[in-house]
C-alpha positions in Angstrom: -12.3 16.8 -11.4 -9.1 15.9 -13.0 -5.5 17.0 -12.3 -3.7 18.9 -15.1 -0.7 17.2 -13.9 0.0 13.8 -15.2 -0.5 11.0 -13.1 2.5 8.7 -12.1 2.0 5.3 -10.6 5.2 4.9 -9.0 5.4 4.6 -5.0 7.3 3.7 -2.2 6.3 2.5 1.1 8.6 5.3 2.7 6.4 8.1 1.3 3.0 6.1 1.4 0.7 9.0 2.7 -2.5 6.4 3.0 -1.1 3.0 4.1 1.3 1.3 6.5 3.3 -1.6 5.6 4.8 -3.8 8.2 6.3 -7.3 7.8 6.6 -9.5 10.6 8.3 -12.8 9.4 5.8 -14.6 7.3 2.9 -12.2 7.9 2.4 -8.7 6.7 0.1 -6.0 8.1 -1.3 -3.5 5.3 -3.1 -0.8 7.5 -5.3 1.9 5.6 -4.9 5.1 7.2 -6.0 7.3 4.6 -5.0 11.0 4.9 -8.4 13.2 4.5 -6.3 16.2 2.9 -4.2 13.7 0.7 -6.7 13.6 -2.4 -4.9 13.0 -5.7 -7.1 16.1 -7.1 -8.3 19.1 -5.3 -12.1 19.1 -4.3 -13.0 16.6 -2.2 -11.8 15.2 1.3 -11.2 11.5 1.9 -13.1 11.0 5.0 -13.5 7.7 6.6 -11.0 6.1 5.1 -12.5 6.5 1.8 -10.1 6.3 -1.3 -9.4 7.9 -4.8 -7.0 7.0 -7.5 -4.0 8.0 -5.4 -5.0 5.9 -2.2 -5.3 2.8 -4.5 -2.1 3.6 -6.5 -0.3 3.0 -3.1 -2.4 -0.1 -2.4 -1.1 -1.5 -5.8 2.4 -0.5 -5.1 2.4 -2.2 -1.8 0.8 -5.4 -3.2 3.7 -5.7 -6.0 6.5 -5.1 -3.2 5.2 -7.9 -1.0 5.5 -10.5 -3.9 8.7 -9.1 -5.1 10.2 -7.7 -2.1 9.1 -9.9 0.7 8.9 -13.5 -0.5 8.8 -14.9 3.0 5.4 -13.4 3.6 2.6 -16.0 3.5 -0.3 -14.2 4.6 -1.3 -10.4 4.4 -3.6 -8.8 6.9 -5.7 -5.9 5.3 -6.9 -3.8 8.0 -7.7 -0.2 9.1 -5.5 2.0 11.4 -8.7 4.1 12.4 -10.8 3.5 15.0 -14.2 1.8 14.1 -13.9 2.6 10.5 -12.3 0.1 8.2 -13.3 1.6 4.8 -16.1 3.9 3.3 -15.3 2.7 -0.5 -14.6 5.2 -3.2 -15.1 8.6 -2.5 -18.4 9.7 -3.7 -17.5 13.2 -3.8 -14.5 12.4 -6.1 -16.9 10.0 -8.2 -19.9 12.9 -8.4 -17.3 15.4 -9.6 -15.3 13.6 -12.1 -15.3 13.4 -15.9 -16.8 9.8 -17.2 -13.3 8.9 -18.5 -11.9 9.1 -14.9 -14.6 7.4 -13.1 -14.3 4.4 -15.5 -10.5 4.6 -15.6 -10.5 4.8 -11.6 -12.7 1.5 -11.5 -10.9 -0.3 -14.2 -7.4 0.1 -11.9 -9.1 -0.7 -8.6 -10.5 -3.9 -10.1 -7.1 -4.7 -11.7 -5.6 -4.4 -7.9 -8.3 -6.5 -6.4 -7.6 -9.3 -9.0 -4.1 -8.9 -8.3 -4.6 -9.9 -4.7 -6.5 -13.2 -5.9 -3.8 -14.0 -8.2 -1.1 -13.4 -5.5 -3.2 -15.9 -3.2 -3.7 -18.4 -6.0 -0.4 -18.4 -7.9 2.2 -16.9 -5.2 0.7 -18.7 -2.0 0.5 -14.8 -0.4 -2.9 -15.4 1.4 -4.9 -12.2 2.2 -7.2 -11.8 5.1 -9.4 -8.8 6.0 -9.7 -7.7 9.3 -12.6 -5.6 9.3 -12.5 -3.8 12.5 -15.5 -1.1 11.8 -18.0 -0.1 9.5 -17.0 -1.3 5.8 -19.1 -0.2 3.0 -19.0 0.0 -0.8 -15.5 -0.1 -2.1 -14.1 -1.4 1.3 -16.2 -4.4 1.4 -15.0 -5.3 -2.2 -11.5 -5.0 -0.8 -12.5 -7.6 2.1 -14.1 -9.6 -0.9 -11.1 -9.9 -2.5 -9.6 -11.4 0.3 -9.5 -15.2 1.2 -11.0 -14.7 4.6 -12.8 -12.0 6.2 -13.2 -11.4 9.9 -15.5 -8.8 11.1 -15.3 -7.3 14.8 -18.1 -8.3 16.9 -19.1 -5.1 18.2 -22.9 -4.8 17.7 -22.5 -2.1 15.3 -20.0 -2.7 12.6 -21.3 -3.7 9.3 -20.6 -4.7 5.9 -22.5 -3.1 3.1 -22.9 -2.4 -0.4 -25.0 0.7 -0.6 -24.5 1.7 -4.1 -27.6 0.6 -5.2 -29.8 2.3 -2.9 -28.3 5.2 -2.0 -26.0 6.1 -5.4 -27.9 4.7 -8.2 -25.0 3.0 -9.4 -23.4 -0.5 -9.1 -20.7 -1.5 -6.7 -17.7 -0.7 -8.9 -15.1 -3.3 -7.9 -16.4 -6.9 -8.4 -18.8 -6.9 -5.5 -22.1 -8.2 -7.0 -20.1 -11.0 -8.8 -17.7 -12.2 -6.2 -20.8 -12.4 -3.6 -22.5 -15.0 -5.8 -19.8 -16.7 -7.5 -16.7 -16.5 -5.0 -18.6 -16.3 -1.4 -21.6 -18.4 -2.8 -24.3 -15.9 -1.3 -27.6 -17.2 -2.2 -28.8 -15.1 -5.1 -32.3 -13.7 -3.1 -29.9 -12.8 0.2 -27.5 -11.1 -2.2 -30.5 -8.9 -3.7 -31.7 -8.0 -0.1 -27.9 -7.2 0.9 -27.3 -5.1 -2.4 -30.2 -3.2 -1.9 -30.0 -2.3 2.0 -28.1 0.9 2.6 -27.5 0.0 6.2 -25.7 -3.4 5.6 -25.7 -6.5 7.4 -23.8 -7.2 11.0 -23.1 -9.8 13.3 -24.4 -13.3 13.0 -26.5 -12.8 10.1 -23.3 -11.7 8.1 -21.8 -14.7 8.7 -25.1 -17.1 8.5 -25.4 -15.5 4.7 -21.8 -16.0 4.1 -20.7 -12.2 3.7 -18.0 -13.1 6.5 -16.4 -15.7 7.6 -16.1 -15.3 11.2 -16.6 -13.0 14.2 -14.3 -11.8 16.5 -14.4 -9.7 19.7 -13.0 -6.2 19.7 -11.2 -7.1 22.7 -8.1 -9.1 21.7 -9.1 -8.3 18.2 -5.5 -8.0 16.7 -4.3 -11.0 18.4 -7.0 -13.4 17.3 -6.7 -11.7 13.7 -2.7 -12.6 13.8 -3.7 -16.1 14.8 -5.7 -16.7 11.9 -3.2 -15.2 9.6 -0.5 -17.7 10.9 -2.9 -20.6 10.2 -3.4 -19.2 6.7 0.5 -19.1 6.4 1.1 -22.8 7.3 -1.3 -23.7 4.8 0.4 -21.5 2.0 2.1 -23.1 -0.7 4.6 -20.2 -1.1 8.1 -21.4 -2.9 10.9 -21.2 -0.6 12.9 -17.6 -0.8 16.0 -16.6 0.9 15.8 -12.9 -0.1 13.5 -10.4 -2.1 14.4 -8.4 -4.9 13.9 -4.8 -4.1 12.2 -2.6 -7.1 13.7 0.6 -7.5 12.4 3.7 -9.6 12.1 3.4 -13.2 13.1 7.1 -13.8 11.5 7.1 -17.6 12.5 10.1 -19.7 9.0 12.1 -20.1 8.5 14.7 -22.2 5.8 16.3 -24.5 6.6 14.0 -27.1 6.6 10.8 -25.3 8.0 8.2 -22.7 11.5 6.8 -23.0 12.3 3.9 -20.5 15.2 1.6 -20.9 13.4 -1.1 -22.9 9.8 0.6 -24.0 9.6 3.8 -25.8 6.4 5.7 -26.7 6.2 8.2 -29.0 2.9 10.7 -29.4 1.3 11.7 -32.9 -1.6 13.8 -31.2 -2.6 14.8 -34.6 -3.4 11.3 -35.7 -4.7 10.2 -32.2 -1.8 7.5 -32.1 0.7 6.5 -29.4 3.5 4.2 -31.1 5.0 2.1 -28.5 8.4 0.2 -29.1 9.3 -2.6 -26.9 13.4 -3.4 -27.4 14.4 -6.9 -27.0 17.3 -8.1 -24.8 21.0 -7.1 -26.1 22.9 -10.0 -24.3 22.4 -13.2 -23.1 20.4 -14.1 -20.0 22.2 -14.2 -16.5 21.2 -15.3 -13.1 18.0 -14.1 -12.3 18.4 -13.5 -8.7 21.6 -11.9 -9.6 20.1 -9.6 -12.2 17.1 -8.8 -9.8 15.0 -5.9 -11.0 17.4 -5.3 -13.9 16.8 -8.6 -15.5 15.5 -8.1 -19.1 11.8 -9.6 -19.0 11.1 -8.3 -15.1 12.6 -4.9 -16.0 10.5 -4.5 -19.5 7.2 -6.0 -17.5 7.6 -3.1 -15.1 8.1 -0.6 -17.8 5.1 -1.9 -19.8 2.8 -1.9 -16.8 3.9 2.0 -15.8 3.2 2.8 -19.5 0.0 1.5 -19.9 -1.5 2.9 -16.6 0.2 6.4 -17.8 -1.6 6.3 -21.3 -4.7 5.3 -20.3 -5.1 7.9 -17.6 -3.0 10.7 -19.0 -3.6 10.4 -22.6 -7.4 9.3 -23.2 -7.2 11.1 -26.7 -4.5 8.8 -27.9 -7.1 6.0 -29.1 -4.9 3.9 -31.2 -1.8 2.2 -29.9 0.6 0.7 -32.5 3.1 -2.0 -31.2 6.5 -2.4 -32.4 9.5 -4.7 -31.5 12.9 -4.5 -32.0 15.7 -7.0 -31.3 16.9 -10.5 -32.1 14.1 -13.1 -31.7 16.8 -15.6 -30.6 17.9 -13.5 -27.5 14.1 -13.0 -26.7 13.7 -17.1 -26.7 17.0 -17.4 -24.7 15.7 -14.9 -21.9 12.2 -16.2 -22.0 13.6 -19.8 -21.3 15.7 -18.6 -18.4 12.8 -17.6 -16.8 10.5 -20.5 -17.8 13.1 -23.0 -16.8 14.1 -21.7 -13.4 11.0 -23.1 -11.4 11.7 -20.9 -8.5 9.8 -18.2 -6.5 11.3 -15.2 -8.7 10.5 -16.9 -12.0 7.3 -17.6 -10.9 6.5 -14.0 -9.7 8.3 -12.2 -13.2 6.0 -14.9 -15.4 2.8 -13.9 -13.3 3.6 -10.4 -13.3 3.8 -10.4 -17.4 0.9 -12.4 -17.5 -1.1 -9.8 -15.2 0.5 -7.0 -17.5 -0.7 -8.7 -20.9 -4.0 -8.7 -19.3 -3.8 -5.2 -18.3 -3.5 -4.5 -22.3 -6.1 -7.0 -23.0 -8.9 -4.7 -20.9 -7.5 -1.4 -22.4 -10.1 0.5 -24.4 -7.6 1.3 -27.2 -7.3 -0.1 -30.4 -4.0 -1.9 -30.8 -2.4 -2.5 -34.1 0.7 -4.8 -34.1 3.6 -4.1 -36.9 6.0 -7.0 -37.9 8.8 -5.5 -39.7 12.4 -6.5 -40.4 14.4 -6.3 -37.2 11.6 -6.9 -35.1 11.5 -9.6 -32.2 7.7 -10.9 -31.8 8.8 -14.3 -30.6 7.5 -16.1 -27.6 6.4 -13.9 -24.7 6.6 -10.7 -27.1 4.5 -12.6 -29.8 1.7 -12.2 -26.9 2.0 -8.4 -27.3 0.8 -9.0 -31.1 -1.5 -11.4 -30.5 -3.4 -9.2 -27.9 -3.6 -6.4 -30.8 -6.9 -6.3 -32.7 -5.0 -6.5 -35.9 -1.3 -7.6 -37.0 0.3 -6.7 -40.0 3.7 -8.1 -41.6 5.8 -6.6 -43.9 6.5 -9.2 -46.8 9.6 -7.6 -48.3 12.6 -5.8 -47.4 13.1 -2.7 -44.9 11.2 0.2 -46.4 14.4 2.4 -46.0 16.6 -0.3 -47.7 15.1 -2.2 -50.6 18.5 -4.1 -51.4 18.7 -5.4 -47.9 18.0 -9.5 -47.5 16.5 -8.8 -44.1 12.8 -9.6 -43.8 10.4 -9.8 -41.3 9.2 -13.1 -39.2 7.5 -14.1 -36.1 8.2 -17.2 -33.8 5.7 -19.0 -31.7 7.1 -21.1 -28.5 6.2 -22.5 -25.2 5.2 -19.3 -24.3 2.1 -18.8 -26.7 0.1 -22.1 -25.3 -0.8 -21.3 -22.1 2.2 -19.7 -20.1 -0.2 -16.1 -20.2 -3.6 -16.8 -19.9 -6.2 -14.3 -20.5 -9.1 -13.5 -18.3 -11.1 -16.0 -19.7 -8.7 -18.5 -18.5 -7.6 -19.3 -22.3 -4.4 -18.6 -24.3 -4.3 -15.7 -26.7 -3.7 -18.5 -29.3 -6.7 -20.5 -27.9 -8.8 -17.4 -28.1 -7.9 -16.5 -31.7 -8.5 -20.2 -33.0 -11.3 -20.9 -30.3 -12.3 -24.5 -30.7 -10.0 -25.1 -33.3 -7.8 -27.7 -31.7 -6.2 -29.2 -34.7 -5.0 -25.8 -36.0 -3.6 -25.3 -32.4 -1.8 -28.7 -32.7 -0.2 -27.5 -36.1 0.9 -24.4 -34.8 2.6 -26.3 -31.8 4.6 -28.1 -34.2 5.8 -24.9 -35.8 7.5 -23.6 -32.3 10.8 -22.6 -32.1 11.8 -21.4 -35.8 11.1 -18.3 -37.8 8.0 -18.1 -39.7 7.8 -15.8 -42.8 5.3 -13.4 -43.8 3.6 -16.0 -46.0 3.7 -18.7 -43.7 2.3 -16.2 -40.4 -0.7 -15.5 -43.3 -1.0 -19.1 -44.1 -1.2 -20.1 -40.2 -3.6 -17.2 -39.5 -1.2 -15.4 -37.1 -1.5 -12.1 -39.0 -4.4 -10.0 -40.3 -2.5 -9.1 -43.5 1.1 -9.1 -45.2 1.4 -6.0 -47.4 4.6 -6.0 -49.5 7.2 -3.2 -49.3 5.5 -1.2 -52.5 2.2 -1.3 -50.5 3.0 -1.1 -46.9 3.1 2.4 -46.0 -0.3 3.1 -47.7 -2.0 0.0 -46.4 -0.9 0.9 -42.9 -2.0 4.5 -43.2 -5.2 3.7 -44.5 -5.7 1.2 -41.7 -4.9 3.6 -39.2 -6.9 6.7 -40.5 -10.1 4.3 -41.1 -9.7 3.4 -37.3 -9.4 6.9 -36.3 -12.5 7.9 -38.3 -14.7 5.3 -36.2 -16.6 6.3 -33.1 -14.6 5.7 -30.4 -17.2 4.1 -27.9 -18.3 1.6 -30.6 -14.8 0.3 -31.0 -14.4 0.0 -27.1 -17.5 -1.9 -27.2 -16.5 -4.0 -30.4 -13.0 -4.7 -29.3 -13.8 -6.1 -26.0 -16.3 -8.2 -27.6 -13.9 -10.0 -29.9 -10.8 -10.4 -27.6 -12.7 -12.3 -25.0 -14.4 -15.7 -26.7 -15.4 -18.8 -25.0 -16.0 -19.3 -21.3 -16.8 -16.5 -18.6 -14.7 -16.4 -15.4 -14.8 -13.9 -12.5 -12.7 -11.6 -14.3 -14.6 -11.6 -17.5 -17.9 -11.0 -15.7 -16.2 -8.4 -13.8 -15.0 -6.5 -16.6 -17.3 -7.3 -19.3 -20.5 -7.7 -17.2 -19.9 -5.5 -14.2 -17.9 -2.8 -15.7 -19.6 -2.5 -18.9 -22.9 -1.8 -17.1 -21.4 0.5 -14.8 -20.0 2.4 -17.7 -23.5 2.8 -19.0 -25.1 3.4 -15.8 -22.4 6.3 -15.0 -23.6 8.2 -17.8 -27.4 7.9 -17.3 -29.2 10.9 -15.5 -30.6 8.7 -12.8 -26.9 8.3 -11.3 -25.0 11.3 -12.7 -27.5 14.0 -13.9 -28.0 17.2 -12.1 -31.0 15.3 -10.1 -29.2 11.9 -9.8 -28.4 9.9 -6.8 -24.7 10.4 -7.4 -25.1 14.2 -7.4 -27.6 14.5 -4.7 -25.8 12.3 -2.0 -25.0 13.8 1.1 -27.2 16.9 -0.1 -30.4 15.9 2.0 -32.1 16.0 -1.2 -33.5 12.7 -2.8 -32.8 11.7 -6.4 -35.2 12.0 -8.8 -35.4 9.0 -11.1 -36.7 8.4 -14.7 -38.8 5.4 -14.1 -38.9 3.8 -17.4 -36.9 0.7 -17.1 -34.4 0.3 -20.3 
């Protein structure tokens, strides 16, 4: 159940089919009103406010626009526009009929959107409140869990539930189990009871178990919710803002050969299962961030990177290796980076956190990432993070391949941006993850900030994997890429994810490394997705047939 039409990820509130976004001063209402006939792929109805990837793409678009276009908003109410139904979660017919990679990719995207809501609360002061005005199950409750506060209508019938284990034979796919015990501090035995009860929990018990924060009578529900949202808004630390920055369409040039944006270019090499991603550095000097708006280099670049990662993940699952290039002047990259780091206002804050979230999206992407540093590249500061996110980095120790007489040489530059401005999901910078526990080396790297590091120096400092010379470069890179393509994609996914995240666990690493990884396995098991499995038999009136062996 996948579409042969490539999925796009740009949306606008004027054309939303499933959500309504209304801004009233410092409070925004985000109401879910799913069009049952509006599935992204034919073959299922989105009943009871259930969602698919298309619904969640609009949700993600709304959360992004709230941060950039409505900086005055300090509290966001997430609720349902339907009577007595908040959300039934991910659409089961869609999940049951989708191939494995679609299900996993869908869950990854929804997880990133929920993480983004929490990021907005923590770093932008946009505090989310779930106004649960009807039955709320599975992914619907996981939306509520991503909010800071959960209000449940007290009508003696509405419940919250995570029925995936008892009804579907799978896990809640969007961080539900982790957030129950880590975020809401639900006692583990009560969490066990809750996650194995298909009928859910309502009323005072839901409050007592910490599943929701407060019950609100149906009469006067919206007024009470608005009052709570205004209370949250008064506690917000959102930076002052006079006007927002509109996010216009990106209008990439999409063809069979690749995708071309203003600052990002992607070329497909299907016979070798490669996608080459080239990021262009800024051409001019930085201007005023607010005057430049969405045309500012780092914001525009981030939007393009975000879009291309999502497109490649969804539409090009066979391109298993992404080769990362940059082209430009390292000094200009650092100048633009400093313009954002030094601004210290709401827009600069949003740009930095958006770039951080996009790098995190790259970190959890199940593709091999190889960075190639060549003469003319600009892996400096913020762009060096792309290379550090890669599984391997190669730097050319010599002149450009097509001009052996050129004095130009490849280099990289570390800067303030590489020491904690863009943390990974484990809470560490990419340098801290690379040199985990070696604080002396990190201190030595900090002393190298701001100037170009040659190939030899980059090798000495451990910032690259290897530095072939110009005579060996093409063969070495070809061998590396061909060798990668010959390995099992499944084993590579597991290996790369293990190597990328070292050190402490966080809610994010638990969600992606534990919940999602287990779900990935469970989705392929016959107990869930086999012909007699729970996911396939849901709604048929037939009971699932389980293989009782515990594995």
